[in-house]
Steps between C-alpha positions, in 0.01 A plus 500: 500500500154565368483779760764683296299450183185625670680801644693611193350355181201710404285340232225757445640608163562140399138415584380793288705377206382142544140619504553635149583150375224273379574218744304305758514593867685181596766577237533852638546358851766257375690786337486702820628200694787468252582867549507447878725196461734694273513788748585260781783347297634841400492624859676185620764543233573864582506437875726196474726699270541770765547276805834374621548125467483463876155670509332307219413194708359719778291683241356175367421391855324833560285452189372169630440632852175666392579817693511790251596760761810306599590441134462871423721598794763244398508642147522859626801404711678317220425705186518878474175654369345157445150647464609735222686218328195275501268786396719572198493136391124485558438805281732366230321164502159665488605691189639185337175311562290789368714519186459126447122527538490791253700293255233231527231753416695604194 
């Protein structure tokens, strides 16, 4: 699943915002890891919400197979415009994280 996060969740703007905070590098890395984890959970949630019950177990098996190309093809077959769906959720999440960071800055 981390292949989906790597492919769709762009963190450049999040990194820029984090760099404006007066925090240590290890704290910044932990926050980025949390953002990745949150993206993975969000992507899982949206995908599982779009799959038929009969396809959910196959999807979970595909995640653990470690073959991102096969997983991507499976998702394309089962969910219309899956890439656009994930991109939209990735952009929304990026904005949420940036807003949260800005709130921390005051």
